N, C-alpha and C positions, 0 to 999 in steps of 0.2 A: 690381329690389329697391332701395329707398331706403336712404340711409345711416342714417336714423333707426332702422331696424329692427335695427341692430347695437348699439344702446345697451346698456350693461351692466346687470346686475341689481342689486338693492340690496346684494348681497355682492360686487359688482365683477366678476362672471362674465359673459362674453360667450357668444354661441351657439357660438363656436369652442371655448370651454372644454368645453362639453357634448359637442360632436362629438368632441373629443379624448379625453374620458373613455370615450365609447361606442365609439371606434375607427371612426367613420363617415368613411371616406376621401373618398367622393363629396361629402358635405356640407362637409368641410374644404376641399376644392379649390374648391368654389363660393364659400365665404366668403372664402378667401384671394384669389381672383381679383377679387372685388368690393372687398375692403378688406384689403390686405396688412398694414396696421398692427395688425390684430387679433392677429397672432402675438406682438406685444410687450406686449399688455395682460396685467396680472396681477390676480388677485382680491384683495380687501381683507382676507380672513380669514387666508390663509397666504402671500400674495405669490406664488402659483403662476401661471406662464404656461401656455398650452395645451401647450407642449412638456414642461413638468414633468409634467403629468397624463398625456399620451400615453406618456412614457418610463416612468413608474411602472407604468402598466397594460400595458406591453409591446406597444403597437400600432405595430409597426415601420414599416409603410407610412405611417401618419399622421406618425410622427416624421420620416421622410424627406421627406414633403411640406412639413412645417413648416420643416425646415432648408433646403430648396430655396427656400422663400419668403424666409427671412431666417436665415442661418446664425448671426448674432450672438445670436440667442435662446438659443443653447447656453450662453452665458455669463451669462445672467440668474440672479441669486440670489434665493431666496425669503427669508422673514423669519428663517429659521434659517441663512442663508448657503449653502444647498444649491443646487447646479446641477442641471439635469435629469439629468446623468450620475450624480450621487450618489443620486438617487431610483431610477434604473434599477439601480444596483449594489445598493442596499439591498433591491430586489425580485428580484435575479438575472435581470434581463431582458437576455439576451445579445444579442438582435437589436437592441434599442434602444441598448445600449452600443456595438455595432459602428458604427452610423450616427452616433452622437454623436461618437465618437472620429475617425471618418473626416472629418467636416466640421470639427471643431475639436480637433485632437490636444492642444492646450495645456490643454484642460479637465481632462486626467488629473492635472495637477500642482496643481490647486486643492485647498487643504486646508480642512477644517471642524473644529469642536471635537472631533468624533469621530475625527479623523485624516484619512487619505487615502481615496481611493476603494477601495483594497485593504482598509483597516480596516473599511469598511462591508461589504465582501464577507465578511470574517471575522465581524464582529459579528452578521450575519444568516445566517451559515452557508451561503453560496452558493459552494461550491467550484468549480463549473464556470465561473461568471463570473470568479472569481479567476484560474483557470488561463488563461482566454481573454485577460484583460488582460495578464498576465505574459508569455504566450507570443507574443502577436500585436502588442503595442504596442512600438514602438521606444523603448528607454531606460526602459521601465517597471520594469525590475529595480532601478533606483535607488530606487524607492518602497518597496522591501523594507526599507530602513533607516529609513523614516519612523516618527514616533511621534505619539500623540494628545496631548490636553491634559494627561493624567495621566502622560505619559512612557512609555506602554505601547508596546512594539513589537508587530508582528503576532503573534509567538510568545507574548508576555505575554497578549495578548487571547484567543488561541485556547486557551491553557491555562486561563485564568480561566473561560472559557465551556465548557471540557471537551469540545472538539470533536476527537474522536480522528482522524477522517479528515483534517481540515484540518491537524492537527499533523503527521501522517505526511507529507503533501505538503510542508508548509513545511520540514521537516527535510531533505528531498531537495534543497533549494536552498542552494548554497554561501553566498549572502549571508545567509541566515537563520542558518546555523550559525556564520558569522563574528561576527554580532551577538548570539549566544545568551547571552553573559555580561553583556549590557547590563542596567542597573538602571533601574527606573521611578522616579517621583518619591518613592515610599515606600521606596526603597532595596532593592527586591526583584528578584532575577533571575526568569526564567521558572519555574524549578524551585521557587523559594521562594514564588512566587505560589500554587503548588499546595498548599503547607502550610496556606493559609488557606481551602481548599475542603473540603467534606465528605469525610471519609475513607471512601470506599466502593470498590467494585470498579472503577468508571470511573477514579477518581483513581489507584488502584494501577496500572491498565493504562497510563495516561498517564505515570506516573513511570517505569515500565519502559521505555517508548518513549524518553523523554528520556535515561535512563541509557544505553540501548543506543547512542544517538548521541553519547555523551560529554558530555552537558549536566550540569553540576554546580551545587550550591549554592555561593554565594560563599565561605562559610566552609570548604568542602571542597576548593576549588581548590588544586592543588599549586603550591608555589613552586619552580619548576624550578631545580635547581642544576647549572649547566653545568660539565662537567669542567674546562675551562680556568680557571674561577673558583676551583675547589678547588686547582688547581695554583698559582694566584697566591698564595693564602694560605699554602701550604706552601713555595713557592719563589718569592720576589719577583723573582728574577733571570731569569725566563722572558723570552725575546726577543719583540719585537713580531711578528717573522716567524712564530714558532711559534704565537703567538696567532691570527694571521690564517689560518694553514693549518688550525688546529683549528676555527675558526669556519666556514670554507668547507666543511670536511668535515662538520661538524654540520648545516649548512644543506642540504648535498646529501642526507644521510641522512634529514633531516626531510622534504625535498621528495619523496624516493623513497617514504617511508612514507605521506605524504599522498596520493600517487597511488594506492597500493594501497588505502588507506582509502576514497578516493572511489570506486574501482572496487567495493569491497565494499558501500558504502552504496547504490550505484546498481543493482548487478546481483545481489549475493548476500544483501543484508540482507533480513530478513523484512519484507515490504511489506503484509501484511494477515493477518488471522486466518483463513487458508484452512480450518483445521480446523473452526472454528465456522461459517463460511459454507457449507461443503460437508458438514456433519454428516449430512444426510439422504442425500446421494449416497454418502458413505462407508459408511453403514449398508447401502445397497442393494448396493454392490459387494461388501462383506464377506459379505453374506447370499448373493449369487449364487455366490461362490467356495465357500462352505460347502456350498451345495446341489449344485454340480457335483461336488465331491470326495466328498460323501456318496453321490451317485448312482453315481460311478465305483466305489465299494466294492461296492455292491449289484449293479451290472451291469458287471463288468470287461471289458476287451477280450477278445474270443473267446467271451464268454458263460459260462454255467454249465451243468453237466450237468443234464439234465431228469429223469433217473432213475439209479438205481444201475446200474453196468455194469462188466463185467470185460473187455469187448472193445473198449474205446475207444482203440485204438492201443497202441503200445508202453508208453505212460505208465501205463495202467491195469494192464497185465500186471506192471509193475514194482512197483506199490503194492498189488496184489491186487484192489482194487475202487475205482472212481471214484464217490464218493457224490453223490447228487442235491443240487443247490443249491450245489455248490462250483465254483470257477473252473476252467475247462478248462485255461488256461495255467499254473495252479498246479501241474499235474502234468507238463505238457510242458516248461516252462521255469521251474523253481522259483526260481532265483536272480534272473532278470529280473523275475518277478512280485513277489518280495520287495522289490526296489528300487522297483518301481512303487507298491506299497502304502506303502512308507516315505515316498516323496515326496508321495504323495496325502494321507497322514495328517498330515504336517507342515503342508501347506498348509491342510488342514481345521482343524487346531488353531489355527494363527495367525489365521485369519479369525474363528474363534469368540472368540478373545481380543479382537479389535477390536470385535466385537459386544458383548461383555461390558463393555468400557470405555465404550462409547457409551451403554449402557442403564443403567449404574450411577450416572450423574450426576456423574462426575469433572469438575472445572473444566478445560475443554479449552484455555483460554488459558494454562495452566501449561506451562512449557517442557518439564518432565520428561514430562508426559502426551503432549505433541505428539511428542517424540522416540520414546516407546514406541509410539505409534500408527504413526509413520512406519516404524519398524523392523519392527513386526508386519505391516504391509501389504507392505513390501518382501519379507519372508520368504514371505508368502502367495502373491504373484504369481510370485516366483522359483521356488518349488517347484511352482506350477501349471504353469509352463513345462516343468520337468523331468518332471512327470507326463505332460504331453502328448507330450513327446519319447519317453518310454519306452513309452507306449501306442501311438505310431506304429510303434515298432520291433516291438512284440508282434504287431501285426496285419498288418505288411508281408510280402508273399510273399518267399520266399528269393531269387528271381531279381532283385528290385529292392531288396532289403534294404540293400545297401551304398550305394545312392543316397540313401536316407533317412538312412543313417549319416553321410554327408558333410554333408547338410542340418543334421543335429543339431550337427555341429561349427561350422557357420556361425552357427546360432542361438545356441549356447552362447557362442561367442566374442564375438559382437555384444553379447549380454546382459552378459557380463563387462566389456566396455569401458564400457557405459552405467553399470553399478554402480560401476565405478572412478571415472568422472567425477563421479557423485553423491557418492561417498565423499570425494573431494578437495574438493568444494564444501562439504560438511558440516564437514570438518576445518578448512577455511579460516574458516568462520563461527564454529566453536568457538574457534579461536585468537584471532580478533578480539574475541569476547565475553569470553574469559578476560583478554585484555590490557586491555580497558576496565574490567572488574571490578577488576583489580589496581590500575589507576591510581586508581580511586575509593577503594579500600580503603587504599592506601598513602599517598595524598595528605595526610590529616590528620596522620599521624605525621611526614611530611616537613616539613610546615609548622611543627609544634611543634619539631622538631629545629633548623630554621632559626632560629626565634625564640630558642631557648635559646642557640644559638651567638652 
């Protein structure tokens, strides 16, 4: 094949450009073996090299072949200053991103008008590509502090584009929470950017997420008054030693609280709208429980009398007649049967409440509704377990009854421990939520009091 056959088109494109767009690895390898310099040729329209095109299309094998031919092509900029990595990030092409960073790690630090490569992942809502860069590239977490030409941090950008999943992930990163009070060139914090977005359900949800993580508007940020400063104003004769001890104590308390808060944000904080995401599954579970408990009422353990009888054992003699269609154990063990039906009815009622809430169109992202559903389902499954245990006791023969009795203690004790652990987690979440709400509510009055003083 002659060198003349590789001449560019009127638009500056070479055959390698075409092969890169189509992902034709075999043709790319042939062209590169004949003329390696083709890898550095750019088109006249956008200034794209073949690597730009292959990266944007996500042809990972072609990207690797081009980089092996000439790794410096990873640093070629198009007419907008974009590297191949930037195009791959804007398309969420994780395979191409991995190869580009492996051959030229320094390309991660190149900035464009739209910001860093992480800004591009946020701008085009590619969460998985964002996670890959942050978690796999050494030192990439420093990019979390980067800003674009308008001074927007990653959180500013995600909020303005109203990307709920991206915002949730960003707020799990300590670097993002540290820079959460930063202002862009318009003097707006991330939460204040939301005020300029349409006020709809998405905006409300994002605001709730930001508030839960302690993100505030600049005008609402509390001016903290440290106790030793108050003591300085009241008593100027405080010794420097006392001041230092108080500062150290305050720092220790703050550090300890931050540890618990980080643990809460990582493990206990609400990480997704599980109620909304599992609405259909929740409806099925509640319906199954209601069906099972309803069936247990119609067909109790031991069955029902098929006809009126006066000779059905001692129980019928005691009551005069055992009526057809009534529970056999209702005559033999009345108290145990009453407990069985009590547990069964509570489970049935709680599951019907869940079904009712789900079909009446209540906003499931509301915290109160979520808590009500959680409590209802907990009651339903707990009394379902008690119903099972009592049914087991009713049908167990006398010679092995006490073995099942011991099993009931084990099941009941284990279930109580699980409920206790869940209750402690929920209480911890409630305490953190109330604490954050109080900080936000009290902060304006503190700031005003500080200004008046």
